[in-house]
Structure formats: C-alpha cells, structure tokens
N, C-alpha and C positions, 0 to 999 in steps of 0.2 A: 892202685890198690892201697898203698901206704897212705896216700893223701886222703883217700876216703875213710880209712880207719882213723886217721888223725882228726878229721872233721867230726866223725861220729863220737870219738872220745871227748872232744871239746864240747860237743852238744850235750852229752850225758853229764859232763862235769857242770855245765851251766844249769842243767835241770836239777842236779843234786843241790847246788848252791841255792837255787830258787826254792826248792822244797824245804831246806833247812831254814831259810829266811821266813818262809810262810808258816812254819811250825813253831817258830820261836815264841810267839804269844801263848800258844797252847802249852808249851813246855814251861814257860814262866808261871802260868796259872797253876799248873800241876805241882811244880816244886814249891811254890808259895803256899799252896793249900796244905802241904805236909809239914810246914814249919810251925814252931811255937811263936808266940808274940815277940819274945826277946830276939829270937833268931831272925825274924822278919825285919826288925829294926837295925840289925847289925850286919846283914849279909846281902849279897847281890841277889836280885830276884831270880836269876837264871842258874844260880849255884844249887847243887843238890843238897837237900837238908842233912845236917849232921846227925840229928836224931829224929827221924821221921815219926810223926804222930798223926793219929786220925781224930784227935779232939776237935779240930776245926770242922770236920765233916759232921760230927755229932751236934755241934752248936748250930751249924747251918741247917741241918736236917730238922732240928727241933723248931727252928724259926720258919722253915719253908714247908713243913709237913702238910698243913692244910692248903696253902697255895699250890703245891705240886699236885695234890688231888684235884683241886679246882681246875688247874691247867689240863690235867688228863681228861676230865669229864668234858670240858669245853672243846678240847681238840678233837676228841673222838666224836662228839655230837656234831660239831661244825663240819668235820671232815666227811663223815658218813652222809650228813644231810646235803651238803653242797655237791658231793660226788654223785649221789643218787639222782638229785634233780638235774644236775648238769648232764649226766649220762642220758637221761630221758630226752632232754632238749636236743642234745647233740645227735641222738639216734633219729629223731624225727626230722631235724633239719638236714641230715646227711642222706636220708633214704627216701624221703617223701617230698614231692613237689606240690606246692599249693600257692594260692595267690598271695603275693607280697612276702614270700618266705625269706627272700634275701633281706628285705626291710626288717622283718622280725629278728633275723640273725644280727643285723647291724645294730638294732636298738638294744639287744641283749648284751652284745660285746662292747658297747660303748661304756658299760660299767667298769671294764678293765682299766680305762684311762681316767677314772675318777679317783683322785687322791683321797685318802682317809679324811684329811682336814676339811675337804669340801662338803662332806656329808655329816660332820659331827653334830652340828646343831639340830638339823631335822631328825637325825638318828636318836639323839638324846631325848628329844621331845616325844618321838614315837614310842621308844622303850618305856619312858616314864608314864605316858598315857595308857600303856598296856599293863602297868603295874609290875613291870619286870626289871626296874632299876635295882642294881645290886643283887642280881640273881644269876645263877649259872645258866638258866634257860634263856635269859635275855642275851647273854654273850653268845650262846650257841646260835640263836636266831640271827644275830648280827653277822657272825662269821659265815653262816649258811647263805644268807642273802648276798653278801659281798663276794663269796666264792663261786656263785653260780655262773657269772659271765666267763671267767677263766676256764672253769670246768667244761662249759658248753663249747667253747672254742677248741679246747684240746680234744674232746671227744668227737667233735664233728670232723676234725682232721683224721683221727684214728679210724672212725667208722667209715669215712669216705674212702679209705684204702681197701675196705672189704669188697670182694666181687659182688656186684649188684645181683648176679644170678643166684647167689645163695638166698638172699632175701626174697627175690621173686619166686623162687622155687618153693620156699616155705609158705609163702602166701598162696601160691597156686594149690598146694597140698591141703589147704584149709586152715592153716594156722592164722590166728589173728595177729595184729601188729605187735602186741605186747608178748604174746606167746612166742612169736618169732624172735623177739629181742632176747627173751630169757633162755630159749632153747638153742638158738643159732648164733646170734650176734655176740652175746655176752661171753659164752665159752670160747669164742674165736678171738676175743680181744682181752684176754686175761692180763697180758703184759701192759696194755694201754691202761687198764683199770688200776693196776698196781702203780704205774707211773703217776697217774693223777692223784691217787691216794697219798703217795709219798710227798708229792708236791704240796698238797693241801695240808697234810699233817705238819710239815716243816713250817709252812707259812703261818698257820694258826698258833703253833706251839711257841714260835718266836715273836709273836705280835705283842705290842705294848700299848698302843694308843687306845684301842677299844676298852681294854681293861682299866685304863686310867679314867676314861670319860663315863662309861656306863657301868663300871664295876665299883665295888665298895669293899668294906672290911670282910663281909661274908663271902663274896664271890671273887676276891682278889686272886688273879693268876700269879704264877711264880715269877714271871718277868717283872711285874709291878713290885712284888715283895722283894725281889733281889735289888731292884732300883732303890727301894726304901732302905734296904740294908746298907747299900753303898752310901746313902745320904746321911747316915748318923754322924754325930759330932766326933765320937771316938772311933776312928776308922780302924777296924780289925781286918787288915788285908788278907790274912790267911782264911778267915771265915768267909769273906766275900768271894775269894777265889774258889773255896770249897763249894760255895753255893752255885757259882757259875759252872763248875764241873758237874754238879748234880743236875743242873738244868740242861747241860749238853748231853748227858748220858743217853736219854731216850732217842734223840735224833741220831746220835752216833751209832747206836745199836741198830736203828732202822736202816741206816745206810750200809752198815757192815753186812747185814743179812739180806737186804733187798736191793742193794745198790746195783747189782748186775741187771735187774729188771728195769731199773730207772735208765741206765745207759742204753739198753736195747730199745726202750720206749722212745727216748729222745732221738735215737738214730732212725727209728721207723718214722717218726714225725718229720724229721729233716728230709728224708728221702721223699716222703709224700709231698712236702712243701715245694720241692724242686720239680 
C-alpha cells in the first residue's frame, strides 16, 4: 500500500514537472507581453512584470486588426466548406457500396499525405488563373480542397460506427439518402462533427504557407502578419509576444469550451479503429 502510494506520488510529481516545463514558453510570452520596452531589455523573460501594461496589446492589435479579420473569414469559410464536403463523402463511402468504392476512398485520402510544398506551384497557377490571387475567397477554396481528404477519412470512421440498421430503416420508410443523412445520421453524430470542426479550425487558423504563397497585402492572414512583425529590424519583443497571445486566444477559447467533445470524439474514433 505504502509503495503504491509512493509510486503514485512520484508519478504525479513527474507529471507536474512536465506540465510546468511545457507551460514555460506560454508563461514567458504572457509576462513579456505585459512589459514595457525598457523592462524587456533589463529583466528575465520569465519574471513577472514590475509594472504591467497593456500598451503592447494595443500596438499589436492595431497592426493585426485586418489580418485577424482575414484569418477569421478564411478559417470559418475553409472549415465549413471542408467539413460539409468531407461529411458528404464520408457518409456515402461508409454507408453505400458501389463499384470501386474502396478505390475512390483511396484516391481521396491520398491527399492527406501530400505535403503543402508539393502542390504550391500548381495551386498558385490555378488560383491566379481563376483571378483569386490575393483574395480571401482564394484562400478559402485552397483550404477547403486541402481539408476534404482528412475530413472524409474522419467522417467515414465515425459514420461507420453507426448501426447500419438506422440507415436501412430510414431508407425503407421512404427517406432519400440525403434526407436520411440530415434527419438520422447527422443528429446521431454531433460529437463527431464537433471533433472535425475543431480539428479543421485549428489547422487552418495556424496555417502559414498558403497565406504566404497565394495571399497578399489585402488577404494577409494573421500568421503571416505576425511573422512579418517578428521580422522587423527593431524587434519589439513585447509587441510580438502580445501578437502571439492575440493569435492564440481564439483556439484557446475553442479548446476550453469544446475540448470535452474533442476528447470524446477522438476516443470514439480510437475504439472504432481497433
């Protein structure tokens, strides 16, 4: 009994130390963002500010205001588009058998393994030929197309867990495939939908490369703007850290309020996969 308690105590201590070590960069960014320029140059990044100020946040927000709005529009559009199309593909591939259905699924999911760098040139040429270079719509289309394979894979796993009798009964009662999806499948897989939404939102919000290549001054996302802010000659570390905190707030709030659905969704997927 005592040995078990000792082992458990050492385990908790180790986890506590790992948590503190993991949170040190976040703490350093937070404390630095609340310091004046003079205090940043003369104090340790991890030390608490002597006279906290929110002026760095004002400076960062004035610079990132338009890029943050662009990021919000791009993320919402790309997330909703990829999730909607991926859900349709996953629903069909999970519940309906047709010739070469496994081949179609394979061809779709191959896109998951394509790195961003491998498609930059054809993507740039396509977006430019459509007249969508340096536009929010162009970035939304790029993220939607690139997100469909992952969303299809995740939804096929989640929808495959549903009892096939539900879908068959709805079809027998006269509901068409899409009415069955809207009235039966979708309400039964809310956790799965929230899981994929959170995954896509986080991926698109933090993405940098597409914004650099097919974005421009008018459609610049916040990740690119923050990178430009860090690349100035006179580095204002407090303003840069304040900008990084502003960029992290939406994702942080998303995980705080919807994180429990994400964990339940991942656990459901892992059980299905086994």
